[in-house]
C-alpha positions in Angstrom: 8.7 20.6 -5.9 10.3 23.0 -3.0 14.0 22.6 -3.9 12.8 23.2 -7.8 11.2 25.9 -6.2 14.1 27.2 -4.2 15.9 26.7 -7.7 13.9 29.1 -9.4 14.2 31.8 -7.0 17.9 31.5 -6.8 18.3 32.0 -10.5 16.8 34.8 -11.4 17.8 35.4 -14.8 15.5 32.6 -15.9 12.5 34.0 -14.4 13.2 38.0 -14.2 9.7 39.3 -16.3 7.7 35.6 -15.6 4.4 36.5 -15.0 3.0 35.5 -11.4 0.5 33.5 -13.0 3.2 31.4 -15.0 5.4 31.0 -12.3 3.1 29.4 -10.0 1.8 27.0 -12.7 5.2 26.2 -13.2 6.2 25.7 -9.5 2.9 24.6 -7.9 0.3 23.7 -10.6 -3.2 24.3 -9.6 -2.3 22.4 -6.1 -2.2 25.6 -4.1 -5.3 26.7 -5.6 -7.0 23.6 -4.7 -5.8 24.0 -1.0 -7.4 27.4 -0.5 -10.7 26.4 -2.4 -10.6 23.2 0.3 -10.2 25.5 3.0 -12.8 27.9 2.0 -15.5 25.2 1.7 -14.1 23.6 4.8 -14.9 27.2 6.9 -18.2 27.5 5.2 -19.3 24.0 6.7 -17.8 24.1 10.1 -18.0 26.4 13.1 -14.4 25.5 14.1 -12.8 28.6 15.0 -9.4 27.4 14.6 -9.8 27.4 10.6 -10.6 31.1 10.9 -7.4 31.8 12.6 -4.2 32.6 10.5 -2.3 29.9 12.1 -5.1 27.4 11.6 -5.8 28.6 7.9 -1.8 27.9 7.5 -1.9 24.7 9.2 -4.8 23.3 7.1 -3.1 24.6 3.9 0.2 23.2 4.8 -1.5 19.8 5.7 -3.3 19.7 2.4 -0.1 20.2 0.2 1.8 17.7 2.3 -1.1 15.2 1.5 -1.4 15.9 -2.0 2.1 16.3 -3.5 2.8 14.9 -6.9 4.3 11.1 -6.6 7.7 12.2 -8.1 7.9 15.1 -5.0 6.8 12.3 -2.6 9.2 9.8 -4.2 12.0 12.8 -4.1 11.8 13.8 -0.6 12.5 10.2 0.5 15.3 9.4 -1.7 17.4 12.6 0.1 16.4 11.5 3.4 17.8 8.0 2.6 20.9 9.8 1.3 20.8 11.8 4.2 20.9 9.1 6.8 23.1 6.7 4.8 25.7 9.5 4.6 25.6 9.9 8.5 
């Protein structure tokens, strides 16, 4: 997912006039929206002040995204790591 996002950012000709909503749908789908929704639900239910700080919110969203990666993205990351370790 992140490699595809980086490619989209670096190749500005393909998305120069792309609407923001379409850009996010093409890169994240609803995953980022789902993460933020879960964060808000968790903030309402808990008195944990760690989720109210910027660092806590970013950490929660990052863990949510990491835990809910599409299957093909998780496999792509492990394949890249395998290639890097075999090259070393």
